Structure formats: C-alpha cells, structure tokens
N, CA, C and O of each residue as an XYZ file, in Angstrom:
632
protein
N      55.549     61.409     -1.179
C      56.154     62.123     -0.061
C      56.493     61.162      1.081
O      57.568     61.296      1.666
N      55.623     60.189      1.431
C      55.980     59.288      2.536
C      57.278     58.518      2.262
O      58.065     58.288      3.179
N      57.502     58.122      1.005
C      58.739     57.400      0.686
C      59.956     58.285      0.906
O      60.986     57.820      1.396
N      59.841     59.570      0.544
C      60.940     60.506      0.748
C      61.205     60.688      2.238
O      62.359     60.734      2.664
N      60.140     60.793      3.028
C      60.302     60.954      4.473
C      61.000     59.734      5.063
O      61.881     59.875      5.911
N      60.617     58.536      4.622
C      61.274     57.321      5.103
C      62.745     57.292      4.706
O      63.596     56.865      5.485
N      63.037     57.747      3.496
C      64.430     57.802      3.042
C      65.240     58.761      3.907
O      66.378     58.465      4.270
N      64.653     59.907      4.236
C      65.335     60.887      5.073
C      65.577     60.303      6.465
O      66.655     60.480      7.032
N      64.591     59.617      7.012
C      64.755     59.009      8.336
C      65.876     57.984      8.324
O      66.602     57.830      9.306
N      66.013     57.281      7.200
C      67.078     56.291      7.070
C      68.451     56.958      7.193
O      69.378     56.382      7.762
N      68.573     58.169      6.658
C      69.845     58.874      6.697
C      70.072     59.645      7.990
O      71.184     60.114      8.232
N      69.043     59.789      8.833
C      69.219     60.538     10.071
C      70.221     59.871     11.003
O      70.898     60.552     11.774
N      70.320     58.567     10.941
C      71.346     57.867     11.704
C      72.630     57.957     10.885
O      72.832     57.181      9.951
N      73.491     58.900     11.235
C      74.683     59.179     10.445
C      75.856     58.268     10.780
O      76.969     58.501     10.307
N      75.627     57.231     11.590
C      76.732     56.363     11.980
C      77.310     55.602     10.798
O      78.480     55.221     10.825
N      76.506     55.373      9.752
C      77.000     54.635      8.600
C      77.665     55.546      7.560
O      78.188     55.058      6.558
N      77.650     56.854      7.790
C      78.230     57.801      6.850
C      79.651     58.160      7.255
O      80.020     58.070      8.425
N      80.441     58.569      6.269
C      81.803     58.982      6.583
C      81.785     60.292      7.368
O      80.742     60.937      7.480
N      82.931     60.682      7.908
C      83.002     61.869      8.768
C      82.668     63.152      8.018
O      82.180     64.105      8.626
N      82.920     63.200      6.705
C      82.706     64.431      5.959
C      81.286     64.583      5.445
O      80.957     65.612      4.854
N      80.439     63.591      5.654
C      79.079     63.653      5.136
C      78.142     64.132      6.233
O      78.227     63.694      7.380
N      77.254     65.033      5.864
C      76.317     65.572      6.842
C      74.952     65.704      6.187
O      74.853     66.223      5.075
N      73.919     65.254      6.840
C      72.563     65.423      6.341
C      71.949     66.629      7.017
O      71.897     66.699      8.245
N      71.488     67.572      6.229
C      70.824     68.739      6.795
C      69.326     68.519      6.679
O      68.819     68.218      5.598
N      68.623     68.668      7.781
C      67.190     68.421      7.787
C      66.410     69.561      7.140
O      65.262     69.362      6.743
N      67.000     70.748      7.023
C      66.281     71.877      6.456
C      65.923     71.633      4.991
O      64.785     71.865      4.584
N      66.886     71.168      4.198
C      66.601     70.983      2.778
C      66.818     69.552      2.319
O      66.739     69.272      1.123
N      67.090     68.644      3.243
C      67.256     67.230      2.955
C      68.347     66.980      1.911
O      68.222     66.078      1.082
N      69.394     67.766      1.954
C      70.501     67.587      1.026
C      71.608     66.817      1.707
O      71.935     67.072      2.866
N      72.172     65.891      0.998
C      73.334     65.173      1.476
C      74.538     65.975      0.991
O      74.784     66.069     -0.212
N      75.279     66.547      1.921
C      76.333     67.479      1.524
C      77.668     67.058      2.097
O      77.754     66.616      3.243
N      78.686     67.194      1.311
C      80.042     66.967      1.763
C      80.641     68.328      2.081
O      80.507     69.262      1.291
N      81.283     68.449      3.200
C      81.889     69.718      3.588
C      83.406     69.605      3.469
O      83.995     68.583      3.823
N      84.027     70.670      2.967
C      85.480     70.681      2.969
C      85.958     71.236      4.308
O      85.140     71.500      5.189
N      87.258     71.418      4.474
C      87.806     71.864      5.753
C      87.348     73.260      6.156
O      87.364     73.607      7.337
N      86.942     74.057      5.176
C      86.483     75.413      5.473
C      84.968     75.486      5.647
O      84.426     76.576      5.829
N      84.282     74.359      5.595
C      82.835     74.358      5.765
C      82.070     74.727      4.514
O      80.864     74.963      4.583
N      82.740     74.785      3.360
C      82.064     75.115      2.121
C      81.347     73.881      1.589
O      81.835     72.758      1.713
N      80.189     74.111      0.999
C      79.442     73.006      0.411
C      80.158     72.590     -0.867
O      80.344     73.396     -1.779
N      80.555     71.331     -0.921
C      81.344     70.887     -2.051
C      80.687     69.763     -2.833
O      80.523     69.883     -4.047
N      80.320     68.716     -2.203
C      80.164     67.423     -2.821
C      78.912     67.161     -3.591
O      78.707     67.723     -4.667
N      78.075     66.321     -3.063
C      76.978     65.765     -3.811
C      75.669     65.995     -3.068
O      75.626     66.034     -1.838
N      74.599     66.147     -3.852
C      73.286     66.361     -3.263
C      72.259     65.501     -3.980
O      72.494     65.049     -5.101
N      71.133     65.275     -3.344
C      70.039     64.536     -3.947
C      69.465     65.380     -5.076
O      69.234     66.576     -4.902
N      69.236     64.772     -6.220
C      68.757     65.506     -7.382
C      67.302     65.923     -7.216
O      66.531     65.292     -6.492
N      66.955     66.987     -7.897
C      65.567     67.409     -8.002
C      65.269     67.647     -9.469
O      66.015     68.397    -10.099
N      64.261     67.079    -10.049
C      63.288     66.225     -9.393
C      63.929     64.919     -8.928
O      64.934     64.467     -9.477
N      63.328     64.337     -7.916
C      63.850     63.131     -7.298
C      63.871     61.996     -8.312
O      62.845     61.667     -8.907
N      65.044     61.398     -8.505
C      65.192     60.265     -9.412
C      65.617     59.052     -8.610
O      66.466     59.146     -7.725
N      65.015     57.901     -8.928
C      65.350     56.670     -8.234
C      66.065     55.723     -9.196
O      65.662     55.577    -10.350
N      67.124     55.084     -8.714
C      67.866     54.096     -9.488
C      68.276     52.973     -8.557
O      68.834     53.218     -7.487
N      68.001     51.739     -8.963
C      68.365     50.565     -8.161
C      67.882     50.679     -6.716
O      68.602     50.291     -5.796
N      66.695     51.197     -6.508
C      66.119     51.291     -5.180
C      66.644     52.435     -4.334
O      66.296     52.530     -3.157
N      67.464     53.298     -4.892
C      68.005     54.433     -4.145
C      67.867     55.715     -4.944
O      67.560     55.690     -6.136
N      68.094     56.824     -4.281
C      67.998     58.109     -4.961
C      69.287     58.394     -5.718
O      70.363     57.933     -5.338
N      69.160     59.157     -6.789
C      70.316     59.576     -7.562
C      70.935     60.777     -6.872
O      70.242     61.734     -6.528
N      72.234     60.721     -6.673
C      72.958     61.814     -6.029
C      73.979     62.341     -7.027
O      74.811     61.585     -7.529
N      73.915     63.636     -7.315
C      74.840     64.273     -8.248
C      75.747     65.232     -7.504
O      75.480     65.614     -6.365
N      76.826     65.613     -8.173
C      77.720     66.583     -7.562
C      77.142     67.988     -7.730
O      76.299     68.228     -8.595
N      77.601     68.891     -6.905
C      77.055     70.241     -6.823
C      77.150     71.006     -8.148
O      76.160     71.613     -8.557
N      78.304     71.003     -8.839
C      78.366     71.706    -10.125
C      77.384     71.159    -11.163
O      76.849     71.920    -11.969
N      77.148     69.858    -11.148
C      76.190     69.278    -12.084
C      74.786     69.802    -11.805
O      74.033     70.084    -12.738
N      74.434     69.935    -10.544
C      73.113     70.459    -10.199
C      72.961     71.919    -10.611
O      71.882     72.348    -11.021
N      74.034     72.669    -10.500
C      73.983     74.066    -10.948
C      73.781     74.113    -12.461
O      72.992     74.920    -12.952
N      74.485     73.257    -13.204
C      74.285     73.188    -14.652
C      72.847     72.815    -14.992
O      72.263     73.391    -15.910
N      72.270     71.864    -14.268
C      70.879     71.480    -14.491
C      69.942     72.650    -14.211
O      68.958     72.848    -14.924
N      70.245     73.412    -13.186
C      69.428     74.573    -12.848
C      69.504     75.630    -13.953
O      68.483     76.196    -14.344
N      70.699     75.890    -14.447
C      70.860     76.867    -15.536
C      70.100     76.402    -16.774
O      69.411     77.193    -17.418
N      70.227     75.118    -17.104
C      69.505     74.577    -18.260
C      67.996     74.739    -18.078
O      67.291     75.074    -19.029
N      67.506     74.505    -16.880
C      66.081     74.658    -16.601
C      65.644     76.113    -16.762
O      64.601     76.388    -17.356
N      66.431     77.033    -16.238
C      66.104     78.459    -16.344
C      66.036     78.888    -17.799
O      65.115     79.601    -18.199
N      67.018     78.453    -18.598
C      67.071     78.861    -20.002
C      66.021     78.151    -20.854
O      65.645     78.653    -21.914
N      65.550     77.002    -20.407
C      64.594     76.222    -21.203
C      63.145     76.650    -21.000
O      62.306     76.403    -21.866
N      62.839     77.281    -19.884
C      61.474     77.703    -19.593
C      61.305     79.178    -19.927
O      62.193     79.989    -19.662
N      60.170     79.518    -20.504
C      59.832     80.915    -20.718
C      58.961     81.414    -19.587
O      58.247     80.622    -18.973
N      58.999     82.709    -19.292
C      58.117     83.247    -18.249
C      56.652     82.915    -18.571
O      56.209     83.022    -19.714
N      55.928     82.514    -17.539
C      54.529     82.153    -17.707
C      54.302     80.681    -18.016
O      53.157     80.239    -18.099
N      55.372     79.917    -18.185
C      55.241     78.497    -18.536
C      55.049     77.596    -17.324
O      54.478     76.511    -17.442
N      55.512     78.027    -16.177
C      55.431     77.177    -14.987
C      54.279     77.612    -14.086
O      54.203     78.773    -13.682
N      53.379     76.671    -13.772
C      52.299     77.017    -12.851
C      52.864     77.369    -11.473
O      53.871     76.802    -11.048
N      52.237     78.272    -10.804
C      52.583     78.714     -9.448
C      53.890     79.491     -9.383
O      54.263     79.961     -8.308
N      54.594     79.641    -10.495
C      55.816     80.430    -10.538
C      55.915     81.085    -11.928
O      56.839     80.802    -12.690
N      54.960     81.952    -12.242
C      54.858     82.468    -13.615
C      56.029     83.337    -14.057
O      56.256     83.482    -15.258
N      56.774     83.913    -13.134
C      57.882     84.777    -13.535
C      59.178     83.994    -13.781
O      60.164     84.573    -14.236
N      59.192     82.695    -13.489
C      60.389     81.873    -13.664
C      60.692     81.692    -15.142
O      59.782     81.504    -15.950
N      61.973     81.749    -15.495
C      62.408     81.423    -16.847
C      63.149     82.557    -17.515
O      63.490     83.567    -16.898
N      63.387     82.354    -18.797
C      64.162     83.292    -19.611
C      63.308     83.743    -20.798
O      62.599     82.936    -21.400
N      63.378     85.018    -21.126
C      62.537     85.601    -22.167
C      63.031     85.319    -23.582
O      62.448     85.838    -24.535
N      64.067     84.529    -23.755
C      64.617     84.288    -25.094
C      63.578     83.692    -26.026
O      63.619     83.943    -27.230
N      62.650     82.912    -25.499
C      61.628     82.309    -26.352
C      60.804     83.367    -27.087
O      60.224     83.076    -28.133
N      60.744     84.589    -26.556
C      60.013     85.662    -27.226
C      60.698     86.094    -28.522
O      60.093     86.772    -29.352
N      61.958     85.701    -28.689
C      62.701     86.061    -29.885
C      62.535     85.051    -31.013
O      63.025     85.268    -32.121
N      61.842     83.944    -30.733
C      61.623     82.935    -31.774
C      60.852     83.545    -32.935
O      59.870     84.259    -32.736
N      61.301     83.260    -34.126
C      60.656     83.803    -35.313
C      61.230     85.130    -35.770
O      60.941     85.575    -36.880
N      62.030     85.764    -34.944
C      62.678     87.018    -35.344
C      63.885     86.700    -36.221
O      64.437     85.603    -36.131
N      64.301     87.638    -37.064
C      65.503     87.379    -37.862
C      66.705     87.176    -36.934
O      66.932     87.966    -36.017
N      67.451     86.135    -37.178
C      68.567     85.799    -36.296
C      69.784     86.635    -36.686
O      70.605     86.217    -37.503
N      69.884     87.810    -36.093
C      70.999     88.717    -36.380
C      71.615     89.166    -35.060
O      71.259     88.655    -33.998
N      72.527     90.109    -35.128
C      73.228     90.539    -33.920
C      72.327     91.278    -32.938
O      72.587     91.271    -31.735
N      71.273     91.914    -33.436
C      70.328     92.569    -32.540
C      69.611     91.521    -31.678
O      69.473     91.695    -30.467
N      69.162     90.445    -32.305
C      68.510     89.361    -31.562
C      69.509     88.727    -30.598
O      69.154     88.410    -29.463
N      70.751     88.540    -31.035
C      71.778     87.960    -30.161
C      72.026     88.854    -28.947
O      72.196     88.354    -27.835
N      72.048     90.159    -29.149
C      72.254     91.091    -28.044
C      71.072     91.056    -27.066
O      71.271     91.070    -25.851
N      69.858     91.012    -27.589
C      68.677     90.901    -26.731
C      68.703     89.581    -25.962
O      68.405     89.550    -24.768
N      69.058     88.493    -26.645
C      69.143     87.188    -25.983
C      70.156     87.232    -24.852
O      69.897     86.705    -23.770
N      71.297     87.847    -25.084
C      72.333     87.973    -24.058
C      71.779     88.695    -22.827
O      71.982     88.246    -21.699
N      71.087     89.803    -23.044
C      70.510     90.563    -21.931
C      69.443     89.754    -21.191
O      69.383     89.786    -19.962
N      68.599     89.028    -21.937
C      67.578     88.197    -21.305
C      68.210     87.090    -20.460
O      67.723     86.779    -19.374
N      69.287     86.500    -20.959
C      69.972     85.421    -20.239
C      70.597     85.946    -18.948
O      70.465     85.328    -17.892
N      71.274     87.085    -19.037
C      71.885     87.678    -17.846
C      70.807     87.989    -16.804
O      70.988     87.717    -15.617
N      69.699     88.552    -17.247
C      68.594     88.893    -16.343
C      68.030     87.640    -15.661
O      67.813     87.642    -14.449
N      67.792     86.579    -16.427
C      67.183     85.363    -15.871
C      68.137     84.634    -14.929
O      67.734     84.237    -13.836
N      69.378     84.455    -15.330
C      70.336     83.726    -14.494
C      70.594     84.503    -13.201
O      70.663     83.911    -12.124
N      70.734     85.809    -13.307
C      70.977     86.624    -12.109
C      69.802     86.565    -11.141
O      69.997     86.609     -9.926
N      68.595     86.466    -11.664
C      67.412     86.435    -10.805
C      67.178     85.070    -10.171
O      66.739     84.996     -9.024
N      67.463     83.983    -10.897
C      67.032     82.663    -10.450
C      68.142     81.736     -9.988
O      67.848     80.728     -9.345
N      69.375     82.020    -10.275
C      70.462     81.134     -9.821
C      71.441     81.956     -8.998
O      72.427     82.483     -9.513
N      71.143     82.053     -7.693
C      71.938     82.909     -6.808
C      73.195     82.218     -6.279
O      73.998     82.847     -5.589
N      73.376     80.930     -6.593
C      74.575     80.222     -6.137
C      75.791     80.543     -6.984
O      76.905     80.127     -6.663
N      75.580     81.289     -8.079
C      76.695     81.601     -8.970
C      76.760     83.096     -9.249
O      75.803     83.835     -9.020
N      77.911     83.516     -9.749
C      78.090     84.868    -10.267
C      78.481     84.738    -11.727
O      79.474     84.087    -12.052
N      77.704     85.354    -12.609
C      78.041     85.311    -14.031
C      79.276     86.164    -14.280
O      79.350     87.308    -13.833
N      80.231     85.610    -14.987
C      81.436     86.342    -15.339
C      81.378     86.842    -16.773
O      81.810     87.955    -17.075
N      80.832     85.998    -17.658
C      80.785     86.362    -19.067
C      79.688     85.567    -19.756
O      79.507     84.379    -19.489
N      78.960     86.228    -20.641
C      77.969     85.566    -21.487
C      78.350     85.872    -22.927
O      78.355     87.029    -23.346
N      78.668     84.823    -23.679
C      79.086     84.982    -25.064
C      78.061     84.336    -25.972
O      77.680     83.183    -25.775
N      77.617     85.088    -26.968
C      76.692     84.577    -27.965
C      77.491     84.346    -29.235
O      78.164     85.252    -29.727
N      77.416     83.122    -29.769
C      78.133     82.801    -30.998
C      77.518     83.489    -32.197
O      76.453     84.098    -32.100
N      78.193     83.388    -33.326
C      77.708     83.976    -34.573
C      76.320     83.428    -34.888
O      76.162     82.220    -35.070
N      75.316     84.295    -34.955
C      73.958     83.804    -35.206
C      73.850     83.137    -36.576
O      74.414     83.625    -37.555
N      73.132     82.035    -36.640
C      72.815     81.383    -37.908
C      71.298     81.357    -38.021
O      70.590     81.769    -37.103
N      70.814     80.876    -39.137
C      69.365     80.892    -39.352
C      68.628     79.898    -38.471
O      67.417     80.021    -38.283
N      69.341     78.909    -37.925
C      68.640     77.861    -37.189
C      68.990     77.767    -35.719
O      68.254     77.123    -34.971
N      70.073     78.374    -35.267
C      70.460     78.183    -33.871
C      71.191     79.400    -33.320
O      71.715     80.236    -34.056
N      71.202     79.460    -32.011
C      71.912     80.509    -31.286
C      72.757     79.813    -30.228
O      72.213     79.223    -29.294
N      74.077     79.873    -30.361
C      74.993     79.230    -29.417
C      75.339     80.189    -28.293
O      75.663     81.352    -28.529
N      75.266     79.684    -27.063
C      75.511     80.502    -25.884
C      76.582     79.827    -25.039
O      76.537     78.619    -24.808
N      77.534     80.614    -24.585
C      78.577     80.121    -23.688
C      78.586     81.019    -22.453
O      78.778     82.231    -22.549
N      78.371     80.396    -21.288
C      78.383     81.124    -20.023
C      79.648     80.764    -19.262
O      80.010     79.590    -19.181
N      80.316     81.751    -18.708
C      81.377     81.524    -17.733
C      80.850     82.069    -16.411
O      80.378     83.203    -16.328
N      80.944     81.230    -15.379
C      80.415     81.644    -14.088
C      81.306     81.125    -12.971
O      82.099     80.200    -13.149
N      81.145     81.753    -11.818
C      81.888     81.355    -10.625
C      80.884     80.839     -9.604
O      79.888     81.503     -9.316
N      81.148     79.642     -9.052
C      80.311     79.108     -7.977
C      80.685     79.877     -6.711
O      81.838     79.851     -6.282
N      79.720     80.551     -6.122
C      79.997     81.438     -4.993
C      80.601     80.718     -3.790
O      81.483     81.264     -3.127
N      80.143     79.510     -3.502
C      80.613     78.827     -2.298
C      82.017     78.266     -2.431
O      82.705     78.089     -1.426
N      82.456     77.982     -3.649
C      83.768     77.354     -3.836
C      84.754     78.232     -4.595
O      85.951     77.948     -4.614
N      84.267     79.279     -5.211
C      85.072     80.171     -6.055
C      85.572     79.473     -7.322
O      86.449     79.992     -8.011
N      85.021     78.310     -7.625
C      85.409     77.559     -8.821
C      84.767     78.206    -10.044
O      83.581     78.534    -10.026
N      85.553     78.388    -11.108
C      85.053     78.972    -12.344
C      84.696     77.833    -13.300
O      85.498     76.928    -13.531
N      83.496     77.890    -13.844
C      82.991     76.843    -14.734
C      82.456     77.492    -16.006
O      82.244     78.703    -16.063
N      82.244     76.662    -17.018
C      81.590     77.144    -18.229
C      80.407     76.247    -18.557
O      80.373     75.074    -18.185
N      79.446     76.818    -19.257
C      78.221     76.124    -19.593
C      77.862     76.480    -21.027
O      77.769     77.657    -21.374
N      77.661     75.473    -21.853
C      77.246     75.675    -23.250
C      75.772     75.370    -23.385
O      75.270     74.405    -22.809
N      75.081     76.196    -24.150
C      73.667     75.977    -24.395
C      73.366     76.407    -25.820
O      74.005     77.314    -26.353
N      72.393     75.753    -26.430
C      72.046     76.084    -27.802
C      70.539     76.230    -27.913
O      69.789     75.328    -27.541
N      70.100     77.377    -28.429
C      68.688     77.584    -28.723
C      68.472     77.237    -30.182
O      69.208     77.698    -31.053
N      67.462     76.425    -30.446
C      67.050     76.143    -31.810
C      65.994     77.166    -32.174
O      64.925     77.214    -31.564
N      66.294     77.981    -33.166
C      65.349     79.062    -33.542
C      64.512     78.678    -34.746
O      63.674     79.462    -35.191
C-alpha cells in the first residue's frame, strides 16, 4: 500500500500530464476525458500490475472485458468477504450439455453480469450449440458511458 500511495502522490502534480488527463483521488484512476466529459481512455489495472518500474495502464473497454471474465470465472461462494460474487454456471458442471443447460447458463450469465458489472448494458447473450466438452458464449453489450457496442466471447469447459 505505501508504494501505491507514493505512486499516487507522484501523479498528483499534473503538470507533466497532457491537458486531457486527469487523476481522480477518489478511485486513483488515470482517466482521459473526451469533450463531453465521458470517461474514455485508460485506467490503472486491478489487480495492480507493475512493468518496468511502472504500473500497467489499460484502456477502459479492456478493463470491462477483464471484469466480465472475472465475473464468469468465479462461482458464488468462491471469494472471501464477497460470497455472492460470481456466476452460477459452475453449478451446471457435470450436467448433460443440452439446450436446457444452455438456457440455464444464459439466465445465470444475465443475472451475474447485470448484478456485478453496472458500467454496461447487456444487449444480447448467445449460447452456441452445446457440445459434450464446452459451452460457447457470446455477449453483446453497450458501455454506458460511451454508448459503444462491444462483444465478448467466453468458453466454459464442461
């Protein structure tokens, strides 16, 4: 934590940053603002990653994809101090991979993403033809702050 605090203090002097870059002290995110004040650009990754003596900074859509992947990868009860976090699809492991399981998985995914990723609006969740070993998922979503429509592919190994 002390190293992170020192890093934040280093960025508090914004004279070395371009005009569009702003450091917010509330969440310590390095954010680029467009002309309308929408959050667009890049933020410090979580968990904090260091490369070449500096923090890794990713663009906003990439962080949303990482968040979706995290939500879909964790089952409820897997994370300490946040037992309700995650997606219930893991409860379907071992079930016959048919359209009923695909429909349940779709509902579980919609429920989890809607609850845990409020920066987006889900537009469509498509489950591919179930096979005996995998379940392919395609999400179409809109980033609320930018209105940009993106897609996300995920695969569950059953």
